N, C-alpha and C positions, 0 to 999 in steps of 0.2 A: 553542639549545634548552636549557631548564633540565634539571636532573637529576630533576625531579619530573614532567615531562611528556615523553612520547615518542610518536613516530609510528611505527606498525608498517607501514612502506612497503617492507620488505625481507624476504627469506626468513629464517626462524628455525628452530631445531631443534625436533624433535617434542615433547620434554618441555616446553620453554618454551611451545610452541603450546597444549598441553593446559592449562597454568596460565593462559595468557591467556584461553582459552575459558571456563574455570571462573570467572574473575573477571568476564568480560563477562556470562555467564549470571546470576550473582548480582546484578549491576547491573541487568540486564534485568528480573528478577523483582521488584526493588524499585522501579524507576523507569520501567519500560517502558509508560507510559500512552499514548504516541502510537500511532496506528493502524499506523504503519510501523516501530515499534520492533523487532518480531520480525524484520522483513525486513532489519534491519541485520546479522543473523547469516548472511545468504546468502553463498555462495562469491564469491571474487574481490573482496571488500571490503577496504579498508585502514582502520586505526583510529588516531585520535589519543586517547591516554588520559592521564588524570591519576589515578594511584592514590589510592583513597579518595574520589574525586570522581565520576568517570564517564568517558564516551567520546563522541567524535564519529565516526560511520561515514561513510566517503567512498569514492568510486570515482575512478579516474584514466582519462582518455581524451584523446588528442592533447595531452598535457602539461598538461591542466587538471584541477582537482580539483572534484568535485561532492559536497557533503555531503548525505547523505540524512536527511531528517526532523530533528526536534528533537534536541539532545544528550540522551543517555540519562544522566540525573543528577537529583538533587533540584532542584526549582525554584529554590531560593536559590543554587544553584551554577551555574545556566544561563549567566548573563552572564560569570562568571569563566572558564568553560570555553570559551565562544565567543571571549573575548578572547585566551586562550592559543592557541587554534587559529589565529586570524587573525594572531597574531604570527608564527606559523610559515608560514602559507599565506595571505598578505594578499589574493590575488586569487581565492580560492575562491568558488564559486557554491553557493547553498543551495537545495535542491529539496524541496518539500512540507513546509514548515515552518509553524508557528503564528504568530499575531499577536504574542505576546510576543517571539519571536525577531526578527520583522520590526521591531518598535519599537526594540529594542536596536541592531540593525545599522544602522537608518536614523539613529537619534539620535546614535550614537557614531562611526559610520564613513561615513555618507552613502550607504549602500546604498539602492538602490531595492528596494521590496518589492511585487511585482506579483502579483495573484491568478493562480494557476496552475490552479485548479480548485476543486471543492467536495467535501465529505464529508457524510454524514448519519448520524445515530444514532437508533436505534429503541428506545424505552422498552419493554422486554419485559414489565414488570409490567402495562402497560396496552395491550399489543398485542392486536389482534383483526383479523379479516378483514372487518369491517364497513366500509362506505363505498364511494361510487361509483367512486373512483379505484382501488380494489382489486378491481374486477370482473374485470380481466384476470388477476389472481392466482387468484381463485376459479375462473375458467374453465380456467386451466391445471391446477389441482389436479384438477378434474373430468375433464379430458381424460386426464391421467395415470392416474387411477383407472380410467377406462373402457378404457384400453389395456392394463390389467393391470400397470402399473408398481408395483413394490414398492420402498420406500426403507428402507435399513438403514444404521446406523453400524457400520463395521468398521475394521480397521487398513489401513495402506497396503499395496497389493498390485499384482500385475503387470497387472491390468486397466487401471490408471491410465495406464501408458505406451502401451498399445494404443489406448485411446480418445483420448489426447492427440495422438498422432502423426496419427491420422485427422482429428481436429478442426482441427489447425493447418493442414492442407492446404486447408481450406475458408475460411480467414480471409484478411483483407487482407494481413497480414504473413506470407505463406506461407513455410513451411520454417524459420521463426525463432520461437523462444519469447522473448517480451518479458522483459527482465530489468531489474534495478535498481529501477524503479518497481513492478514486480511480481516478487516473489522467484521463483526457479526452482522447478519442481515437485519436482525431486530435490535435496535438501539433506542435509547431514550432521547438523545439529542439528534435531530434530523434537519435542522434549519439549513437551507441552501441546497439540500440534496435534490436530485432530479431522477424521475422514474420513467423509463421507456419500455413499453410492452409490445410484444408481437401477438396478434390475434389471428386465429383461423376459424372462420365462420362464427365469429363472436366469442370464441373461447381463447383465453390467454394461454399461449404455448411457450412463451419465453420472455425474458426481460433482461435489461441491463440497468443497474443503479449507478449514478454518478455522484461523487462527493466534490464539494467546492474546494478551490485553492485560492488563497488570498495573499495580497501584498499591499502594505500601506493603506489598509482599510478598504481596498477594492478587490472585487473578484477578478482573477486573472486567468483562471483555467478550471477545468474539471478533470477528474480521474475516474475511470470505470472501476468500481471496487467490488461489485457483486453482479455476477451474470449467471443465469440459469436458462435451461431450455428443456422442453419435453423430448423424450427419447425418440419420438416419432418425427420431430422437426429440428433435430440438432445440427444437421448438415448445413453449415453455412449461415444459420440463423443469426449467430453472433455478429457476423460481418454486416448483415443487413441492418441490424439494430444499431450498430456502431456508426455506420455511415449516415443513417437517418439522424441520429443525435448530433453528429458532427456538423451536418448541414444546418441544423437548428442553431447550434452554438455559433457557427460562422455567421449566420444572419443576424445574430444578436451582438456581434462584434467581439466575441470572446477571442483573445489573441491566439491561444494554442490549446491543444489537448494533450495532457500527460497520460500516456498509456499505462503507467504504473510499473511495478516490479516484474521482471522476468527472473526468477531465482536461478542461480547457477549459469546464467548466460555470461560467460567470462571472456575477456579479451585475451589475445595470444600472449602478450608480454606480461612479465611479472614486475611490479614496481618494487623499489628498494625496501619499503616499509612492510611489504607483504610477507606472510609466512608461506614459504614454498611448500612446507609439509601440509598445511591446511589447504592450499590451492590444489595440490595433487589429490588430496582426499576428496575435495568437492568435485573435481573433474571425474573421479571414479564414480562417485554417487550419481552424477549427471548421466554418465555413459552406461552404467550397469544397474542402476536402481530406479529405472523408470516406473517400476511397479509402485513406488512410494508416491510419485507425483509426476504428472505429464510435463516434465521440464521442456523437452524438445518440442512437443506440440504447441505449448504456449509461446515458445520463442518463435516458431514458424508463423503462428497466427498474428502476433504483434508485428513481426518484421515485414509483413505484407503492406503495412501502412507507410513504410519508408520514412520513419521519423528520425530525428537526430538522437543518437544513442549516447547516454551518459552512464558512467559507472556508479555503482553504489557499493558500500563497504560494510563489513563488520569489524569492530575493534575489540581486541582481546589481549590479555596479559601474557599468556603462554603461547609458544609456537604451535602447540597442538592442544587446543582446548577441548579435548574429546568429551569429557563429562558435560561441559557447558553446552557444546553443540547438541549433544544427545538430549539434554534437558530442554534446550530451546525447541527442538523438534517435537518433544513431548508436549511442551507448552502450546505449540501451534496445532497439535493433534495430527500432524502429518504421520507420526508413528505412535 
């Protein structure tokens, strides 16, 4: 490893950790334009950094390394940072990355770049509740209003843990909070995050937490990363919370809202660099293993907002990275 690049794979003292955090935060605010950039700050991540350039965030599981999202750096440094990372960890897998990352890894290293899911972005300046597909959103807002739901933005508070623990017990992944692909609810670094709660007769019954997205030192978007609701008020409450937050962001001049990842929401066509075998396997998982995760439900909910859909990918060495995919699902606690 060169003296200009280093991987933070080991325990370090507190003072150095604070300096490392400050450096990554500065980088995040300058180049954190990927929807998962803020999630690279979640606990238990490791970092490969090149001072003055940026970093790659990754997690380790079963001796494998899984890089999360695009490198946090200037676009013209992206390929160089990827090259240095792979020189140190040549068998790393990349999860939820953009097409420019795919193209470089495929062209230079022969990686497969297989679609992993989709994201969508909503132009807030032109956002409205008009349209047939938004009827379900309008209905949800009316139901929340009729039930006496009040939505307010406040700080992080103890209601979140209570609601979250009850909510998790109702989910397919019971007793486990998904991590890595979704950052944990409790994190040390929270700067720029926004918290919207739904209240019923003064009691919090649901919430959506938003993480910031940056570009060139400016906030350009938010992404909803954590959402929970009481079992008694789950029907449509998410829609009402989302629309309230979107109206707030729109009034503030935020350009767009990134709705975040919809795992296994796949386009019909297969691109040349994709693994057909892995695509077929993921299609089977989506269609027949809904007990693992509510893939279709999430796709339906986010599609109601009629955003511009973009593909997101995973990059892998082998045509069928069975063990690596299993390890990643274990890492995320989906299985």
